[in-house]
C-alpha positions as CSV (number, residue, x, y, z in Angstrom):
1,M,0.0,0.0,0.0
2,S,1.2,3.5,-0.8
3,A,-0.5,6.5,0.8
4,T,-2.7,9.1,-0.9
5,L,-1.0,12.5,-0.7
6,I,-2.9,15.2,1.1
7,K,-1.7,18.2,-0.8
8,G,-2.1,21.4,1.0
9,S,-0.8,23.2,-2.0
10,E,-3.8,22.2,-4.0
11,I,-6.4,22.5,-1.2
12,S,-5.2,26.0,-0.4
13,K,-5.8,27.0,-4.0
14,Q,-9.5,26.0,-3.6
15,I,-9.8,28.1,-0.5
16,K,-8.1,31.1,-2.2
17,E,-10.7,30.9,-5.0
18,E,-13.5,30.9,-2.4
19,L,-11.9,33.9,-0.7
20,K,-11.6,35.9,-3.9
21,L,-15.3,35.6,-4.4
22,E,-16.0,36.6,-0.8
23,I,-13.6,39.6,-1.0
24,T,-15.2,40.8,-4.3
25,E,-18.6,40.7,-2.7
26,L,-17.4,42.6,0.3
27,K,-16.0,45.3,-1.9
28,K,-19.0,45.6,-4.2
29,K,-21.8,45.1,-1.7
30,Y,-20.4,46.7,1.5
31,N,-17.4,48.8,0.2
32,V,-15.2,46.9,2.7
33,I,-11.6,46.0,1.8
34,P,-10.0,43.5,4.3
35,G,-6.7,44.9,5.6
36,L,-3.7,43.1,7.2
37,A,-0.7,44.7,8.9
38,T,2.4,42.6,9.3
39,I,5.2,43.8,11.7
40,L,8.7,42.5,11.3
41,V,11.3,43.4,13.9
42,G,14.9,42.7,12.9
43,E,16.6,40.9,10.0
44,D,15.7,37.2,10.6
45,E,15.9,35.7,7.1
46,A,13.3,33.0,7.6
47,S,10.9,35.7,9.0
48,K,11.5,37.8,5.9
49,V,10.5,34.9,3.7
50,Y,7.3,34.2,5.7
51,V,6.2,37.8,5.7
52,G,6.9,38.1,2.0
53,A,4.7,35.0,1.4
54,K,1.9,36.6,3.4
55,E,2.3,39.9,1.4
56,K,2.1,38.0,-1.8
57,A,-1.1,36.2,-0.8
58,C,-2.7,39.5,0.2
59,K,-1.9,41.0,-3.2
60,E,-3.2,37.9,-5.0
61,L,-6.5,38.0,-3.2
62,G,-7.1,41.7,-3.1
63,I,-6.5,42.2,0.6
64,Y,-5.0,45.6,1.6
65,S,-1.5,44.9,3.0
66,E,0.6,47.1,5.2
67,R,4.1,45.7,5.9
68,I,6.1,47.5,8.7
69,N,9.8,46.7,9.0
70,L,11.5,47.8,12.3
71,P,15.1,47.6,13.2
72,G,16.3,44.9,15.6
73,D,17.0,47.4,18.4
74,T,13.5,48.7,18.4
75,K,12.3,49.3,22.0
76,E,9.4,47.3,23.3
77,G,7.5,50.4,24.2
78,D,7.8,51.7,20.6
79,L,6.5,48.4,19.3
80,L,3.6,48.5,21.7
81,A,2.8,52.0,20.7
82,L,2.7,50.9,17.0
83,I,0.3,48.1,17.8
84,E,-2.0,50.5,19.7
85,R,-2.0,52.7,16.6
86,L,-3.0,49.8,14.4
87,N,-5.6,48.7,16.9
88,K,-7.3,52.0,16.2
89,D,-6.8,52.0,12.4
90,D,-10.1,51.3,10.6
91,R,-8.2,50.1,7.5
92,I,-6.6,47.3,9.4
93,H,-8.6,44.2,10.3
94,G,-5.8,41.9,11.2
95,I,-2.4,42.5,13.0
96,L,0.4,40.0,12.8
97,V,3.7,40.4,14.6
98,Q,6.1,38.0,13.0
99,L,7.9,35.7,15.5
100,P,10.6,35.3,16.8
101,L,11.1,38.7,18.3
102,P,14.5,40.0,19.5
103,R,15.3,38.8,23.1
104,H,14.9,42.2,24.7
105,I,11.2,42.3,23.7
106,N,8.7,40.4,25.8
107,K,6.7,38.3,23.3
108,T,3.8,37.9,25.8
109,N,3.4,41.6,26.3
110,V,3.3,42.1,22.5
111,L,0.8,39.4,21.7
112,Y,-1.5,40.5,24.6
113,A,-1.4,44.1,23.2
114,I,-3.1,43.2,20.0
115,D,-6.9,43.8,20.0
116,P,-8.4,40.3,20.2
117,K,-10.8,41.4,17.4
118,K,-7.7,41.9,15.2
119,D,-5.8,38.9,16.4
120,V,-5.9,36.9,13.2
121,D,-3.1,34.6,14.4
122,G,-5.5,33.5,17.2
123,F,-2.8,33.7,19.9
124,H,-4.5,36.2,22.3
125,P,-5.7,34.6,25.5
126,V,-9.2,35.9,24.8
127,N,-9.3,33.9,21.5
128,I,-7.6,30.9,23.1
129,G,-10.3,30.9,25.8
130,K,-13.0,31.1,23.1
131,L,-11.4,28.2,21.3
132,M,-11.5,26.1,24.5
133,L,-15.3,27.0,24.9
134,G,-15.9,26.0,21.3
135,E,-17.0,29.6,20.3
136,P,-13.9,31.0,18.5
137,D,-13.8,34.2,16.5
138,F,-10.5,33.1,15.0
139,L,-8.9,29.7,14.9
140,P,-5.1,29.6,15.0
141,C,-3.9,29.3,11.4
142,T,-1.9,26.1,11.4
143,P,-4.4,24.0,13.4
144,H,-7.2,25.5,11.3
145,G,-5.3,24.5,8.2
146,I,-4.9,21.0,9.5
147,Q,-8.6,20.7,10.2
148,E,-9.5,21.9,6.7
149,L,-7.1,19.4,5.2
150,L,-8.9,16.6,7.1
151,I,-12.4,17.8,6.2
152,R,-11.7,18.5,2.5
153,S,-9.9,15.2,2.1
154,G,-12.9,13.3,3.4
155,I,-11.0,12.0,6.5
156,E,-13.6,11.0,9.2
157,T,-12.7,12.5,12.6
158,D,-15.9,11.6,14.4
159,G,-15.0,9.0,17.0
160,A,-11.4,8.6,15.6
161,E,-8.4,8.0,17.8
162,V,-6.2,11.1,17.2
163,V,-2.7,11.3,18.5
164,V,-0.9,14.7,18.6
165,V,2.9,14.6,19.0
166,G,3.9,18.0,20.4
167,R,2.3,20.4,22.9
168,S,3.2,23.8,21.6
169,N,0.8,26.7,22.0
170,I,1.0,27.2,18.2
171,V,0.0,23.7,17.0
172,G,-0.3,20.9,19.6
173,K,-2.5,22.4,22.2
174,P,-5.0,24.2,19.9
175,I,-5.4,21.3,17.4
176,A,-6.1,18.9,20.3
177,N,-8.8,21.2,21.6
178,M,-10.3,21.8,18.2
179,L,-10.6,18.1,17.4
180,L,-12.3,17.2,20.6
181,Q,-15.1,19.7,20.1
182,K,-18.5,18.3,19.3
183,K,-18.5,19.8,15.8
184,K,-18.0,18.9,12.1
185,G,-14.4,17.9,11.5
186,A,-13.9,17.1,15.2
187,N,-15.6,14.9,17.9
188,A,-12.5,12.8,18.1
189,T,-10.8,11.1,21.1
190,V,-7.5,13.0,21.4
191,T,-4.2,12.0,23.1
192,I,-1.3,14.5,23.4
193,C,2.2,13.2,23.5
194,H,5.4,15.2,24.3
195,T,9.0,14.9,25.6
196,G,7.7,13.5,28.9
197,T,5.7,10.7,27.3
198,K,6.9,7.2,28.1
199,D,6.9,4.7,25.2
200,L,5.8,7.1,22.5
201,A,5.3,4.3,20.0
202,S,2.6,2.6,22.1
203,H,0.5,5.8,21.6
204,T,1.3,6.5,18.0
205,K,0.5,2.9,17.0
206,R,-3.1,3.4,18.3
207,A,-3.7,6.5,16.1
208,D,-6.3,6.5,13.3
209,I,-5.0,10.1,12.7
210,L,-1.5,11.1,13.7
211,I,-0.6,14.8,13.8
212,V,3.1,15.4,14.3
213,A,4.6,18.7,15.4
214,A,7.6,17.4,17.3
215,G,10.3,19.8,15.9
216,R,12.6,16.9,15.2
217,P,13.3,15.5,11.7
218,K,12.0,12.0,11.0
219,A,11.0,11.5,14.6
220,I,8.1,9.2,13.6
221,T,9.2,6.0,11.7
222,A,7.2,3.3,10.0
223,D,7.4,0.9,13.0
224,M,5.6,3.5,15.1
225,V,2.4,3.6,13.1
226,K,-0.3,1.1,12.2
227,D,-1.5,0.2,8.7
228,G,-4.1,2.6,7.3
229,V,-3.2,5.6,9.5
230,V,-3.7,9.2,8.3
231,V,-0.6,11.3,8.9
232,I,-0.4,15.1,9.1
233,D,3.2,16.2,9.3
234,V,3.6,19.7,10.5
235,G,7.4,19.7,10.8
236,V,9.7,21.6,8.4
237,N,13.4,20.8,9.0
238,R,16.2,21.9,6.7
239,L,18.9,19.2,6.2
240,E,21.7,19.0,3.7
241,T,19.5,16.8,1.6
242,G,16.7,19.4,1.6
243,L,13.5,20.0,3.5
244,V,12.1,17.1,5.5
245,G,9.2,16.7,8.0
246,D,9.0,15.3,11.5
247,V,7.9,12.0,9.9
248,D,10.1,9.6,7.9
249,F,8.0,10.1,4.8
250,D,9.5,7.3,2.6
251,G,8.9,4.6,5.3
252,V,5.6,5.8,6.7
253,K,3.9,6.3,3.3
254,E,4.0,2.6,2.7
255,K,1.8,1.9,5.7
256,A,-0.4,5.1,5.7
257,K,-3.8,5.5,4.0
258,A,-3.0,9.2,3.5
259,I,-0.1,11.5,4.4
260,T,0.9,15.2,3.9
261,P,4.1,15.8,2.0
262,V,6.9,18.2,3.1
263,P,6.9,20.7,1.6
264,G,3.5,21.3,0.0
265,G,1.4,19.9,2.9
266,V,0.5,21.9,5.9
267,G,2.6,25.0,5.1
268,P,0.4,26.5,2.3
269,M,-2.6,26.0,4.5
270,T,-1.2,28.2,7.3
271,I,-1.0,31.2,5.1
272,V,-4.4,30.8,3.4
273,M,-6.1,30.4,6.8
274,L,-4.5,33.7,7.9
275,M,-6.1,35.3,4.9
276,K,-9.4,33.6,5.8
277,N,-9.2,35.0,9.3
278,T,-8.5,38.5,8.0
279,V,-11.6,38.4,5.8
280,Q,-13.6,37.1,8.8
281,S,-12.3,40.0,10.9
282,A,-13.3,42.5,8.2
283,K,-16.8,41.1,8.1
284,M,-17.0,41.2,11.9
285,H,-15.9,44.9,12.0
286,A,-18.5,45.7,9.4
287,G,-21.2,44.0,11.3
288,I,-21.8,41.5,8.5
289,V,-21.5,38.4,10.8
């Protein structure tokens, strides 16, 4: 058996086409143009690439984009003042501060300063709390992308055994909470594994759906999964041989029913869900939803 590829690169294109129609209607019917501000502090090369990709997606979809580049020695107070200005700017519906930030800036203070109604990353504690209650305004982009991949690929989550490897605030914790909600694309039995888990393979072998965000290349091997598993590989690791995920793709794909590739799997979904959240925010601010 060789797995079906769950291609986020293709599914994200479908969502973009849907968003284009939605944005066109917002402009024509309500005179509303969704707006996203991205803030980049410093010269981190990977961050520049990520911000550039988000800018490109905005341009493609017709979203107003404001990119703000700040020097690496920017004071925390100045960054907070900028965020406060953007909070009050009616043209801006989403504010994204690209991480990581320089060490002298407190990340928590920055993320908490963003108006929850413009927190299109879904990291503010107000939005995390709403996620826990099953009443979110914005879902965190990578977990939301994972859920969309499962739904649009026809993967049944209702009653499924889902194992999440990794407990980060960005992926592991939110996707676990999303998949246990009593909703479409959820209602699963969820186990979270992490660095303190004893006998990781005993858990991963039970999984009907395995979501891996471990931060280690090829951490999950073929002997750690059962036949017919669905594998979502969130990891992106740069090795001399190229980009690889947190799953040993070549081995695991021979046992899996379906698997995401790296690259071209989860990555494209993260950006398109950011665009979707920005459009959602614009509608909320206009009183349309």
